matplotlib code that plots the C-alpha trace (Angstrom):
import matplotlib.pyplot as plt

x = [27.6, 24.8, 21.2, 19.5, 18.2, 14.4, 12.2, 9.8, 6.4, 5.2, 1.5, -0.5, -0.2, -3.4, -5.2, -5.1, -1.6, -1.7, -2.7, 0.0, 2.7, 1.4, 1.6, 5.3, 7.6, 8.8, 10.9, 12.8, 13.2, 14.4, 16.9, 18.3, 18.6, 20.4, 22.8, 23.3, 21.9, 19.3, 16.4, 14.2, 10.5, 9.2, 6.3, 5.5, 3.9, 2.1, 3.3, 0.5, 1.2, 4.9, 4.0, 1.6, 4.1, 6.9, 4.6, 4.3, 7.8, 6.8, 4.0, 5.8, 2.9, 3.4, 6.9, 8.5, 12.0, 14.1, 17.8, 20.2, 22.9, 25.8, 25.4, 26.1, 28.7, 26.1, 26.6, 24.6, 20.8, 18.1, 15.4, 12.4, 11.1, 7.3, 5.3, 2.5, 0.0, 2.0, 0.5, -0.7, 0.8, 3.5, 1.1, -0.1, 3.2, 4.9, 2.6, 2.2, 5.9, 6.9, 5.6, 7.5, 10.6, 10.4, 10.6, 13.8, 15.1, 14.5, 16.1, 19.2, 19.5, 19.2, 22.0, 24.2, 23.6, 21.8, 19.1, 16.7, 13.5, 10.9, 7.1, 4.8, 3.1, 4.5, 2.3, 3.9, 7.4, 6.5, 5.3, 8.7, 10.3, 7.9, 8.3, 12.0, 11.5, 11.8, 8.6, 9.6, 8.6, 11.5, 9.9, 11.3, 11.2, 14.5, 15.2, 18.3, 19.2, 22.1, 25.4, 23.8, 24.7, 24.2, 27.3, 27.4, 25.7, 23.5, 20.1, 20.5, 18.3, 18.2, 18.5, 15.8, 16.7, 14.8, 17.6, 15.9, 14.5, 12.9, 13.6, 11.2, 12.2, 9.5, 11.1, 11.6, 15.3, 16.3, 13.3, 13.5, 17.1, 20.3, 22.9, 21.7, 22.0, 21.3, 24.6, 25.2, 28.6, 29.7, 32.7, 33.8, 36.3, 39.9, 38.6, 38.1, 34.7, 32.2, 29.8, 26.4, 24.6, 20.8, 19.0, 15.5, 12.6, 9.9, 7.8, 10.3, 11.6, 14.8, 14.8, 18.2, 20.1, 20.4, 23.5, 24.8, 23.7, 24.8, 27.1, 28.0, 31.8, 34.0, 34.1, 30.4, 28.3, 29.9, 28.6, 29.2, 28.7, 26.7, 26.3, 24.1, 24.0, 23.2, 25.7, 26.0, 23.0, 24.2, 21.1, 17.5, 15.7, 15.2, 12.8, 12.9, 10.8, 12.4, 10.4, 12.2, 10.4, 11.9, 11.1, 13.7, 14.6]
y = [-126.6, -129.1, -129.1, -132.1, -134.8, -134.8, -137.6, -136.3, -138.0, -137.5, -137.3, -135.7, -131.9, -130.0, -128.6, -125.0, -123.6, -121.2, -124.0, -126.3, -123.7, -122.9, -126.6, -126.7, -126.8, -123.3, -123.4, -126.3, -124.6, -121.4, -123.4, -125.1, -121.9, -120.3, -123.3, -124.3, -121.5, -123.9, -126.0, -128.7, -128.0, -131.6, -132.6, -129.0, -130.2, -133.4, -135.7, -134.6, -130.9, -131.6, -133.4, -130.7, -127.9, -129.7, -130.2, -126.5, -126.3, -126.9, -124.3, -121.1, -118.7, -119.3, -117.8, -114.4, -115.7, -118.8, -119.1, -121.7, -121.8, -122.8, -119.6, -117.5, -119.6, -120.6, -124.3, -126.7, -127.0, -124.4, -122.5, -120.3, -117.3, -117.4, -114.5, -112.8, -114.0, -116.8, -120.3, -122.3, -123.4, -120.8, -117.9, -119.2, -120.3, -116.9, -115.0, -118.0, -118.6, -115.0, -114.0, -116.7, -116.2, -112.4, -112.8, -114.8, -112.3, -109.3, -111.1, -111.8, -108.2, -107.0, -109.4, -108.3, -104.6, -104.2, -101.4, -102.9, -104.4, -106.4, -105.8, -108.5, -109.3, -110.1, -107.6, -104.8, -106.0, -106.4, -102.8, -101.7, -103.6, -102.3, -98.7, -99.1, -100.4, -104.1, -105.3, -108.6, -111.8, -114.1, -117.5, -120.0, -123.5, -125.4, -128.4, -130.6, -133.5, -136.0, -134.2, -130.8, -128.9, -125.4, -123.4, -121.9, -118.5, -116.0, -114.8, -111.0, -109.1, -105.5, -103.0, -104.8, -108.4, -110.7, -112.7, -116.1, -118.2, -121.6, -124.4, -127.3, -130.6, -131.7, -135.0, -138.2, -139.0, -142.5, -143.0, -140.0, -139.0, -139.7, -137.2, -133.5, -132.8, -129.3, -127.8, -124.8, -123.3, -120.9, -118.6, -117.9, -115.2, -116.4, -120.0, -122.6, -122.8, -125.2, -127.2, -128.6, -131.2, -131.2, -134.5, -133.9, -136.1, -135.2, -132.4, -131.4, -127.9, -126.3, -122.7, -121.1, -117.9, -115.9, -113.9, -114.0, -114.9, -114.1, -116.5, -116.0, -115.9, -115.4, -111.7, -111.2, -111.8, -111.9, -112.5, -115.5, -115.4, -118.2, -119.5, -122.4, -124.7, -128.2, -131.0, -132.9, -134.9, -138.5, -139.8, -138.9, -135.5, -133.2, -130.4, -127.8, -124.8, -121.7, -119.4, -116.0, -113.3, -110.1, -109.1, -108.1, -105.0]
z = [34.1, 33.3, 34.3, 36.0, 33.7, 33.7, 32.5, 29.8, 29.5, 25.9, 25.0, 22.2, 22.4, 23.2, 20.1, 21.3, 20.8, 23.7, 26.1, 24.6, 25.2, 28.6, 29.6, 29.0, 32.0, 31.7, 34.9, 33.5, 30.2, 31.8, 33.9, 30.8, 28.9, 31.8, 32.1, 28.5, 26.2, 24.8, 26.0, 24.4, 24.1, 23.8, 21.5, 20.6, 17.3, 16.5, 13.7, 11.5, 12.0, 11.2, 8.0, 6.9, 7.6, 5.8, 2.8, 2.3, 1.1, -2.5, -2.3, -3.5, -2.8, 1.0, 0.9, 0.2, -0.8, -1.3, -0.2, -1.6, 1.1, -1.2, -3.2, -0.1, 1.7, 4.4, 3.9, 1.7, 1.5, 1.2, 3.0, 2.4, 4.4, 4.9, 3.6, 5.6, 6.5, 8.2, 8.0, 10.9, 13.3, 12.9, 13.1, 16.5, 17.8, 17.5, 19.9, 22.2, 22.7, 22.9, 26.4, 28.5, 26.4, 26.8, 30.5, 30.2, 27.7, 30.0, 32.9, 30.7, 29.6, 33.1, 34.2, 31.3, 31.9, 28.6, 28.8, 26.2, 27.5, 25.6, 25.9, 27.3, 24.0, 20.5, 18.7, 20.6, 19.8, 16.1, 16.1, 17.4, 14.6, 11.9, 13.2, 12.5, 9.0, 9.9, 8.2, 6.4, 8.2, 9.4, 10.2, 7.7, 6.5, 5.9, 3.7, 3.8, 1.6, 2.1, 2.4, 3.3, 6.4, 7.9, 8.9, 12.4, 12.3, 14.1, 12.8, 13.1, 10.8, 11.9, 14.8, 16.8, 17.5, 19.9, 21.8, 21.7, 18.9, 18.3, 15.8, 15.3, 13.8, 11.4, 10.2, 12.1, 12.8, 12.0, 9.7, 7.4, 7.8, 9.6, 10.8, 10.7, 14.4, 15.8, 17.1, 19.3, 20.1, 22.8, 22.4, 26.0, 26.8, 27.2, 26.9, 24.2, 22.5, 23.8, 21.6, 22.5, 20.3, 21.0, 20.2, 18.9, 17.8, 15.3, 16.8, 19.4, 19.4, 20.7, 22.1, 22.1, 22.4, 19.1, 19.9, 23.5, 27.1, 30.6, 32.5, 36.2, 36.7, 39.7, 39.0, 38.2, 35.1, 31.7, 28.1, 26.0, 22.2, 20.6, 17.1, 15.9, 12.9, 11.7, 11.1, 7.8, 6.9, 6.2, 4.4, 3.6, 3.8, 6.9, 7.3, 10.1, 10.9, 12.4, 14.6, 14.8, 16.7, 15.1, 11.6, 9.0, 7.1]

ax = plt.figure().add_subplot(projection="3d")
ax.plot(x, y, z, "-o")
ax.set_aspect("equal")
plt.show()
């Protein structure tokens, strides 16, 4: 099932992050998430914001840990988890993106017969995480060089998992790197897996399902399992920011 193609007019994003997020076409985003398990959020960050965020990668004091993917069988490349306090614009994006995504998440859980519901604001959800011992921030910055890739995976960090997350492309495809496409796969019951490649430009983000999503079948709603990753970078360097809404143990 595919969603209708929509012409996107790109302009400079508003300076205020809450206004910027509110200006997105959330009905179209929700429709794409329902149909595909992912949706593009166009021009979420400006080129300058992307470059400033990517430049933080070499500033160790901004991060709590560094992961080299090859050491853990995750692929090739590396990433760093931000420490609190989160830098801008990540600190503003997390609470701005959460409310519209939480409404989608609650609707999905209701459709799948899952009792968990998410509060309206991100601070209340983080309190739920922290009360359960999930206190470590999960937003991250990823760096890929030529030949690097990210294996298909799910970002599940504890008991409390928010079912949607957002990845923002900070580099310009074609100019700064080639290859390195965002890939999402669905494992459907009694069917072969389906792959979705999401084309992004610098500053675009993709919202996607972390674990599973509801699909309407002939006998009612069923769950499909999703994993995401990044295909092999053919040349250059690629930076991505990941906005995960639950904290980790």
